[in-house]
Structures are given as C-alpha cells and as structure tokens.
C-alpha positions as CSV (number, residue, x, y, z in Angstrom):
1,M,59.4,-9.1,-49.5
2,T,57.2,-11.9,-50.7
3,R,56.0,-14.8,-48.6
4,E,58.2,-17.1,-50.7
5,E,61.3,-15.0,-49.9
6,I,60.5,-15.0,-46.2
7,I,60.2,-18.7,-45.8
8,Q,63.4,-19.5,-47.7
9,P,66.0,-21.1,-45.3
10,A,68.6,-18.6,-46.3
11,N,66.5,-15.9,-44.7
12,L,66.1,-17.7,-41.4
13,V,68.2,-16.5,-38.5
14,H,68.4,-20.1,-37.1
15,T,69.6,-21.7,-40.3
16,K,72.6,-23.9,-39.6
17,P,75.6,-23.3,-41.9
18,I,76.5,-26.3,-44.0
19,L,80.0,-26.4,-42.5
20,M,78.6,-26.7,-39.0
21,N,78.7,-30.4,-37.8
22,N,75.8,-32.0,-36.0
23,T,77.7,-32.1,-32.8
24,P,76.0,-31.1,-29.5
25,I,77.4,-27.8,-28.3
26,H,79.3,-28.2,-25.0
27,Y,79.4,-24.5,-24.2
28,C,77.5,-23.1,-21.2
29,P,74.1,-21.4,-21.9
30,G,74.7,-17.8,-22.9
31,C,78.3,-18.4,-24.0
32,S,79.4,-16.3,-26.9
33,H,81.6,-19.0,-28.5
34,G,78.7,-20.7,-30.3
35,V,77.6,-17.5,-32.0
36,V,81.1,-16.7,-33.2
37,H,81.5,-20.3,-34.5
38,K,78.4,-19.8,-36.6
39,L,79.7,-16.5,-38.0
40,V,83.0,-18.1,-38.9
41,A,81.3,-21.0,-40.7
42,E,79.0,-18.6,-42.6
43,V,81.9,-16.4,-43.8
44,I,84.0,-19.3,-45.0
45,E,81.0,-20.7,-47.0
46,E,80.2,-17.3,-48.5
47,M,83.8,-16.9,-49.6
48,A,83.7,-20.4,-51.1
49,M,86.8,-21.3,-49.1
50,E,85.5,-24.5,-47.6
51,D,88.3,-26.7,-49.0
52,R,91.1,-24.1,-48.6
53,T,90.7,-23.0,-45.0
54,I,92.9,-24.1,-42.1
55,G,92.0,-23.1,-38.6
56,I,94.3,-23.3,-35.6
57,S,92.7,-24.5,-32.4
58,P,94.6,-23.8,-29.1
59,V,93.8,-24.6,-25.5
60,G,90.9,-23.5,-23.3
61,C,87.2,-23.2,-24.0
62,A,88.0,-22.5,-27.7
63,V,89.8,-25.8,-28.1
64,F,86.8,-27.8,-29.2
65,I,85.9,-25.5,-32.2
66,Y,87.3,-28.3,-34.4
67,N,84.3,-30.4,-33.4
68,Y,81.9,-27.9,-34.8
69,I,83.2,-26.5,-38.1
70,D,84.0,-29.0,-40.9
71,I,87.3,-27.6,-42.2
72,D,90.9,-28.6,-41.8
73,W,92.2,-27.9,-38.2
74,Q,95.6,-28.0,-36.6
75,E,95.9,-28.2,-32.8
76,A,98.4,-25.9,-31.1
77,A,100.0,-25.8,-27.7
78,R,98.6,-23.1,-25.4
79,G,99.5,-19.7,-26.7
80,R,101.4,-20.9,-29.8
81,A,98.6,-20.7,-32.4
82,P,99.9,-17.5,-34.2
83,A,103.4,-19.2,-34.6
84,L,101.7,-22.3,-36.1
85,A,99.5,-20.2,-38.3
86,T,102.6,-18.4,-39.6
87,A,104.2,-21.6,-40.7
88,I,101.1,-22.9,-42.4
89,K,100.4,-19.7,-44.2
90,R,104.0,-19.5,-45.5
91,L,103.9,-23.1,-46.7
92,W,100.4,-22.7,-48.3
93,P,99.9,-19.0,-49.1
94,D,96.7,-19.8,-51.1
95,R,95.0,-21.0,-47.9
96,L,92.8,-19.0,-45.6
97,V,94.5,-19.4,-42.2
98,F,93.1,-18.1,-38.9
99,T,93.5,-18.8,-35.2
100,Y,90.7,-18.9,-32.7
101,Q,91.9,-18.0,-29.2
102,G,90.6,-16.9,-25.8
103,D,92.1,-14.1,-23.6
104,G,94.1,-16.5,-21.4
105,D,95.6,-18.3,-24.4
106,L,96.3,-15.2,-26.5
107,A,97.0,-12.4,-24.0
108,C,98.8,-14.3,-21.3
109,I,101.0,-17.3,-22.3
110,G,100.7,-16.4,-26.0
111,T,101.5,-12.7,-25.8
112,A,104.9,-13.1,-27.5
113,E,103.6,-15.2,-30.4
114,T,100.6,-12.9,-30.8
115,I,102.5,-9.6,-30.9
116,H,105.3,-10.8,-33.1
117,A,103.1,-12.5,-35.7
118,L,101.0,-9.4,-35.9
119,N,104.0,-7.1,-36.1
120,R,105.6,-9.2,-38.9
121,G,102.4,-8.7,-41.0
122,E,101.7,-12.4,-41.4
123,N,98.7,-12.8,-43.7
124,I,96.6,-14.5,-41.1
125,T,93.6,-13.6,-39.0
126,I,93.5,-13.9,-35.2
127,I,90.0,-14.2,-33.7
128,F,90.3,-13.2,-30.1
129,I,87.5,-14.1,-27.7
130,N,87.8,-11.8,-24.6
131,N,85.5,-12.7,-21.7
132,A,87.9,-11.4,-19.1
133,I,88.3,-14.7,-17.3
134,Y,89.6,-18.2,-17.6
135,G,86.4,-20.0,-18.4
136,M,87.5,-23.6,-18.7
137,T,89.9,-24.0,-15.8
138,G,88.0,-22.6,-12.9
139,G,87.4,-18.9,-13.4
140,Q,90.8,-17.5,-12.6
141,M,91.9,-13.9,-13.2
142,A,93.0,-13.3,-16.8
143,P,95.1,-10.5,-18.3
144,T,91.9,-8.9,-19.4
145,T,90.1,-9.1,-16.1
146,L,88.7,-5.7,-15.2
147,V,89.8,-3.7,-12.2
148,G,87.7,-4.7,-9.2
149,M,86.3,-7.8,-11.0
150,K,86.1,-10.9,-8.7
151,T,87.5,-14.2,-9.9
152,S,88.6,-17.4,-8.2
153,T,92.1,-16.1,-7.9
154,S,91.1,-12.5,-7.1
155,P,88.2,-13.0,-4.7
156,Y,88.3,-9.4,-3.5
157,G,88.5,-8.1,-7.0
158,R,91.4,-7.2,-9.3
159,D,93.8,-4.8,-7.4
160,I,96.0,-2.6,-9.6
161,D,98.7,-2.4,-7.0
162,L,98.8,-6.2,-6.7
163,H,97.8,-7.4,-10.2
164,G,98.4,-4.5,-12.5
165,Y,96.1,-3.2,-15.2
166,P,93.9,-5.1,-17.6
167,L,95.8,-5.7,-20.9
168,K,94.3,-4.0,-23.9
169,I,95.9,-6.3,-26.5
170,T,93.8,-4.9,-29.4
171,E,95.0,-1.4,-28.8
172,I,98.6,-2.6,-28.8
173,A,98.0,-4.5,-32.0
174,A,96.7,-1.3,-33.7
175,T,100.0,0.4,-33.2
176,L,102.0,-2.3,-35.0
177,E,103.2,-1.7,-38.5
178,G,102.3,-5.2,-39.7
179,T,98.6,-5.1,-38.9
180,A,96.1,-4.3,-41.6
181,Y,92.8,-4.5,-39.8
182,V,92.3,-4.4,-36.0
183,T,88.7,-4.3,-34.7
184,R,86.8,-5.0,-31.5
185,Q,83.2,-6.3,-31.8
186,S,80.7,-8.3,-29.8
187,V,77.8,-10.7,-30.4
188,H,75.3,-9.8,-27.6
189,T,72.7,-8.3,-29.9
190,V,71.5,-8.9,-33.5
191,A,73.0,-5.7,-34.7
192,A,76.3,-6.5,-33.0
193,I,76.3,-10.0,-34.5
194,R,75.9,-8.5,-38.0
195,K,78.8,-6.1,-37.4
196,A,81.0,-8.9,-36.1
197,K,80.3,-11.0,-39.2
198,R,81.3,-8.1,-41.5
199,A,84.5,-7.7,-39.4
200,I,85.4,-11.4,-39.8
201,R,84.7,-11.3,-43.5
202,K,87.0,-8.2,-43.9
203,A,89.8,-9.8,-41.9
204,F,89.6,-13.0,-43.9
205,E,89.6,-11.1,-47.2
206,N,92.6,-9.1,-46.1
207,S,94.4,-12.4,-45.3
208,M,93.8,-13.7,-48.8
209,T,94.8,-10.5,-50.6
210,G,98.1,-10.1,-48.7
211,K,97.4,-6.9,-46.9
212,G,98.9,-8.0,-43.6
213,S,97.9,-9.4,-40.3
214,N,94.4,-9.0,-38.8
215,L,93.0,-9.1,-35.3
216,V,89.3,-9.4,-34.6
217,E,88.5,-9.2,-30.9
218,I,85.1,-10.3,-29.7
219,V,84.1,-9.0,-26.3
220,S,82.3,-11.9,-24.9
221,T,80.3,-13.2,-21.9
222,C,81.1,-16.1,-19.5
223,S,77.9,-16.8,-17.6
224,S,79.5,-19.6,-15.5
225,G,82.7,-17.7,-14.7
226,W,80.8,-14.5,-13.9
227,K,78.2,-16.4,-12.0
228,L,75.3,-14.7,-13.9
229,T,72.4,-15.7,-16.0
230,P,72.9,-15.4,-19.8
231,D,70.7,-12.2,-19.8
232,G,72.5,-10.9,-16.7
233,A,75.9,-11.5,-18.3
234,N,74.9,-9.5,-21.4
235,K,73.8,-6.6,-19.3
236,W,77.0,-6.8,-17.1
237,M,79.1,-6.9,-20.3
238,E,77.5,-3.8,-21.6
239,E,77.7,-1.9,-18.3
240,N,81.3,-3.0,-17.4
241,M,83.2,-4.4,-20.3
242,S,82.2,-2.0,-23.0
243,P,83.4,1.2,-21.3
244,Y,86.9,-0.3,-20.9
245,Y,86.9,-2.3,-24.2
246,P,85.0,0.0,-26.5
247,L,83.7,-1.5,-29.7
248,G,84.6,-0.5,-33.2
249,D,87.5,-0.5,-35.7
250,L,90.8,0.6,-34.3
251,K,92.8,0.3,-37.5
252,D,91.9,-0.2,-41.1
253,K,94.8,0.1,-43.4
C-alpha cells in the first residue's frame, strides 16, 4: 500500500460516515450502541440507500439513534417497532426498512411483534442490541439477563426457580419459516466489528431482494448497568455472555 493510499480518509478507522450527524453522543463510555450506529450508517451509504431508508426507533437507550443518523425515522411505542416496520415496508416496498431495538424492548414487551413479524417473512431487518440489562431505566433484569447475574431487580442474581431462564430470542427466530438470515455478532474487537458490518449488509440486502425477514443480534456491553469499566465490560462479556450467546450465523437461507 502506498503512502497516498494510507492517508486517504476512506482508509482511516475513525472516519465519520457522511450520514452521521454532528451530534454529541449521549451514550456511556464503552457502550456498544455508538459502534453499531456507525456500522449502520456506513452500510446505508455503501448501498447508496441514503434517500430510501426508513429506520424505526423504539424506547430505551436505542431511542436516540434518530439524532445520529441522517435518514428518515419513525418513532414507535415500546416493543411495537416490528409492527410499524411491517406497515411501512408494505406501503413502500422499495424502501430499506429496519428496526433498532434493545433486549428489553424487543424480547420483553415486544416479543409478540418480533416473533410474528419474523414468522410472516416481512422483508425487514431487525437489529437487536442485547446487553442483558435495562440500561436506560435503572439496570433492571431483562429477559436476556444471565443466570446468577445481579441487577437492580435481582440483587442476589437471576434465579431460575424465581425468574426463569434467559430468553434466546435469536435461536427462536432461526426456527421460524419466514426468516431468511439470523445471526449473532458483537463489536468488542476490530475483527468482530468487521463481521458485524458484513452481517448488517447481508441482512439489508436480503430485505431489498425480498428474501424474507432478518434478525441481527449484537451481543453488547453496558458498562454503567454492569458497574464495570469499558475494558472490564468487554472482558466480562467474552467470559460470560459469549458462552450462553455464542456468536455466528444461526440461519442463512
């Protein structure tokens, strides 16, 4: 590689996508949301879909994504993003339609909307941020909280007899007839970030070619909710989240 190629902005890791607004990020240090935002913006730009993309923003930490990526956005009530995405995609089938949801929004109050939209094979993509906790509202136990994991509502750790098992929503999605692509990725290393970007691109392309519904889970960190440093959160995620939520493609039709 020549010196001229090295110094080109396109080759710099820190280059800001054109679609990313100059809005100060509100996320906590070490939060995975900002990284995923950047990947989404990059993929939309590379697909030249800037003027034909509609994102659905729900409730929770993910709600403010509309402040950061300069595309059309529609706000949804908590958990209802897949239902809204369904309506939009059916009205405008030439649009790239995706939802961006956390585990509390998607896997708790939105379980019905999520499962049925995926099962119907709606040509949408659901981006699922799983940090196993309610980050915005005080660190409560989520459907995806690990067994033994302490939260503000399970101070002694998640107890199977009392709280049941963590919900593997992505494994459930892989069994549905309507899903085309179901994958679980992360963004805690450079290699992982690159894989996550390819997964988002594949899901978006499937949405546009009518192959069915797509779910991209991103196993994420929540430094504040977990009460760890950003580096400590990454290590904790690898040691504890990854064994229960293994990374990779679960279904690729």
